[in-house]
C-alpha positions as CSV (number, residue, x, y, z in Angstrom):
1,M,-89.3,13.8,-90.2
2,A,-88.0,10.5,-88.7
3,F,-91.1,10.2,-86.9
4,E,-93.2,10.6,-90.0
5,G,-91.2,7.7,-91.7
6,L,-91.9,5.6,-88.9
7,S,-95.4,6.3,-89.0
8,E,-95.8,5.6,-92.5
9,K,-93.7,2.2,-92.2
10,L,-96.4,1.2,-89.5
11,Q,-99.0,2.1,-91.5
12,G,-97.8,0.1,-94.2
13,I,-97.3,-2.9,-91.9
14,T,-101.0,-2.9,-90.9
15,R,-102.0,-3.1,-94.5
16,K,-99.8,-5.9,-95.2
17,L,-101.0,-8.0,-92.2
18,R,-104.5,-7.1,-92.9
19,G,-107.0,-10.0,-93.0
20,K,-104.5,-12.4,-90.9
21,A,-105.4,-14.5,-88.0
22,R,-102.0,-14.7,-86.7
23,I,-98.5,-13.3,-86.9
24,T,-96.4,-15.7,-88.9
25,E,-92.2,-15.5,-88.3
26,S,-92.0,-14.4,-92.0
27,D,-94.4,-11.8,-91.8
28,L,-93.0,-10.4,-88.3
29,K,-89.3,-10.8,-90.0
30,E,-90.4,-8.6,-92.9
31,V,-92.4,-6.0,-90.5
32,L,-89.2,-6.0,-88.2
33,R,-86.9,-5.2,-90.9
34,E,-89.0,-2.0,-91.8
35,V,-89.1,-1.0,-88.3
36,K,-85.4,-1.5,-87.9
37,L,-84.9,0.3,-91.3
38,A,-87.1,3.6,-90.2
39,L,-85.3,3.7,-86.8
40,L,-81.5,3.6,-88.4
41,E,-82.8,6.2,-91.0
42,A,-83.5,8.5,-87.8
43,D,-79.9,7.9,-86.8
44,V,-81.0,5.8,-83.8
45,N,-77.7,3.8,-82.7
46,Y,-77.4,0.3,-84.1
47,K,-77.1,-1.6,-80.8
48,I,-80.3,-0.1,-79.7
49,V,-82.3,-0.7,-82.9
50,K,-80.9,-4.5,-82.2
51,D,-82.1,-4.8,-78.9
52,F,-85.6,-3.0,-79.5
53,I,-86.2,-5.2,-82.4
54,N,-85.1,-8.2,-80.1
55,V,-87.6,-7.4,-77.5
56,I,-90.8,-7.0,-80.1
57,Q,-89.9,-10.1,-81.8
58,E,-89.9,-12.1,-78.4
59,K,-93.3,-10.3,-77.6
60,A,-95.1,-10.6,-81.0
61,L,-93.9,-14.1,-82.2
62,G,-96.7,-16.8,-81.7
63,Q,-98.8,-14.6,-80.0
64,D,-102.7,-14.9,-80.6
65,V,-104.2,-11.6,-82.2
66,L,-106.5,-9.9,-79.6
67,K,-110.3,-10.2,-80.8
68,S,-110.4,-6.3,-81.1
69,L,-107.1,-6.1,-83.1
70,T,-105.7,-7.1,-86.1
71,P,-102.2,-8.7,-86.3
72,G,-100.7,-5.4,-87.9
73,Q,-102.4,-3.4,-85.0
74,Q,-101.2,-5.5,-82.7
75,V,-97.5,-5.3,-83.9
76,V,-98.0,-1.7,-84.0
77,K,-99.3,-1.6,-80.6
78,I,-96.3,-3.6,-79.4
79,V,-93.9,-1.3,-81.4
80,K,-95.6,1.7,-79.9
81,D,-95.4,0.2,-76.1
82,E,-91.7,-0.4,-76.6
83,L,-90.8,3.0,-77.8
84,V,-92.7,4.5,-75.0
85,S,-90.7,2.2,-72.5
86,L,-87.3,3.1,-74.3
87,L,-88.0,6.7,-74.3
88,G,-88.7,6.7,-70.5
89,G,-92.4,5.5,-70.0
90,E,-93.7,8.4,-68.8
91,E,-94.4,11.9,-69.6
92,A,-92.3,14.6,-68.4
93,K,-93.5,18.3,-67.2
94,I,-91.2,21.1,-67.8
95,A,-90.4,22.7,-64.3
96,F,-91.0,26.4,-65.1
97,S,-89.0,29.0,-63.1
98,P,-91.2,30.9,-60.8
99,N,-88.8,34.1,-62.1
100,P,-88.9,34.1,-65.6
101,P,-87.4,33.3,-67.8
102,T,-87.5,29.8,-68.0
103,I,-84.3,28.2,-69.7
104,I,-84.7,25.2,-71.7
105,M,-81.5,23.2,-73.4
106,L,-82.4,21.4,-76.7
107,V,-80.1,18.7,-77.7
108,G,-80.2,16.8,-80.9
109,L,-78.2,15.7,-83.9
110,Q,-77.1,18.7,-86.2
111,G,-80.2,19.2,-88.8
112,S,-82.7,17.7,-86.5
113,R,-84.9,20.8,-86.2
114,K,-84.3,21.8,-82.5
115,N,-85.6,25.5,-83.0
116,Y,-88.8,26.5,-80.9
117,N,-90.6,27.1,-84.1
118,S,-90.7,23.3,-85.4
119,W,-92.8,22.4,-82.1
């Protein structure tokens, strides 16, 4: 649910910035506010969100738009790259036990749908 909300907000960002040649400071401020709200609604720690937003702002502010990207797509790319970095940067494989069963512990907030049926 939290990632769906973030995804919807990022799609809204690309619509708002469509057709612009540069990302202005006011555009970026509005975009980062929406990203911040989505992360806070997903119960991400405030300090982590603050640091995350600061990194994105440093990377995005004043950058020329890449030829193949619109400003909205560029901001979304920066946000995606930073989310991947924040979550560890690489895919982790499950080490299956040679003698079944393999025991996996799911950890998360109460109500965050940790059951295996939601995968």
